[in-house]
C-alpha positions as CSV (number, residue, x, y, z in Angstrom):
1,M,-14.4,61.2,108.9
2,Y,-15.2,63.2,112.0
3,E,-18.7,64.6,112.3
4,G,-18.8,67.8,114.5
5,Y,-21.6,66.9,116.8
6,I,-22.3,69.4,119.6
7,R,-21.4,66.8,122.3
8,P,-18.2,65.0,121.3
9,Q,-19.1,61.4,120.6
10,E,-18.3,58.4,118.5
11,N,-19.4,58.8,114.9
12,N,-19.0,58.0,111.2
13,H,-19.0,54.2,111.5
14,R,-18.7,52.7,107.9
15,T,-20.2,49.4,106.8
16,D,-20.0,47.4,103.6
17,I,-16.4,48.4,103.0
18,H,-14.2,46.4,100.6
19,W,-11.0,48.4,101.2
20,C,-9.6,51.5,102.9
21,A,-6.3,53.2,103.2
22,F,-4.8,55.6,105.8
23,T,-2.2,57.6,104.1
24,N,-0.2,60.7,104.7
25,K,0.3,63.5,102.2
26,A,3.1,61.5,100.5
27,G,0.7,58.6,100.1
28,A,2.4,56.3,102.6
29,G,0.4,54.3,105.1
30,P,-1.5,51.0,105.6
31,M,-4.2,49.7,103.3
32,F,-6.8,47.1,104.2
33,I,-8.3,44.9,101.5
34,A,-10.9,42.1,102.2
35,D,-12.5,39.4,100.2
36,K,-15.8,40.1,102.0
37,T,-17.1,43.4,103.2
38,F,-16.1,44.8,106.7
39,E,-16.9,47.6,109.0
40,I,-14.6,50.3,110.3
41,N,-14.3,53.5,112.4
42,A,-11.3,55.7,112.0
43,S,-10.6,58.8,114.1
44,P,-7.9,61.1,115.3
45,Y,-9.5,60.8,118.7
46,L,-9.3,57.9,121.1
47,T,-12.7,56.2,121.6
48,E,-12.5,56.5,125.3
49,D,-12.1,60.3,125.0
50,L,-15.5,60.6,123.2
51,N,-18.9,60.4,124.6
52,N,-20.6,57.0,124.1
53,G,-24.1,58.5,124.2
54,D,-25.2,56.4,127.2
55,D,-25.3,59.4,129.5
56,I,-24.0,62.9,129.6
57,Y,-21.0,61.8,131.7
58,N,-19.7,59.1,129.2
59,S,-20.1,56.4,131.9
60,Q,-16.7,57.3,133.4
61,P,-15.4,59.6,136.1
62,L,-15.1,63.2,135.0
63,T,-11.5,64.2,134.8
64,E,-9.7,67.0,133.0
65,K,-9.3,64.6,130.1
66,T,-12.9,63.3,130.0
67,N,-15.0,66.3,130.9
68,Y,-15.9,67.1,127.3
69,H,-19.2,68.9,126.8
70,H,-18.5,70.9,123.6
71,L,-17.3,70.3,120.0
72,N,-13.9,71.9,120.5
73,D,-13.1,70.2,123.9
74,P,-11.3,67.1,122.6
75,K,-8.1,67.7,120.7
76,P,-7.1,65.5,117.7
77,Q,-4.1,63.4,118.3
78,R,-1.3,62.3,116.0
79,L,-2.8,58.8,115.6
80,I,-5.6,56.9,114.0
81,D,-7.8,55.0,116.4
82,F,-9.5,52.4,114.2
83,Y,-11.5,49.3,114.9
């Protein structure tokens, strides 16, 4: 669900979800089902690695890991960061 904004930032928050699944190519993985709707973000990037939009510096010290200014700066990880 990643949207390629010029400045890497959190994106593609979904609302009014009844269910979702995170599966690999074989179809294995967790599924979430709810009686009521819920909201979710899912990303192969850690939220703290993306710009929160408050300012150009992501409200944190610039380090090699957080000094992202361009679309291809953060690298996807082998995980799903969801909340």
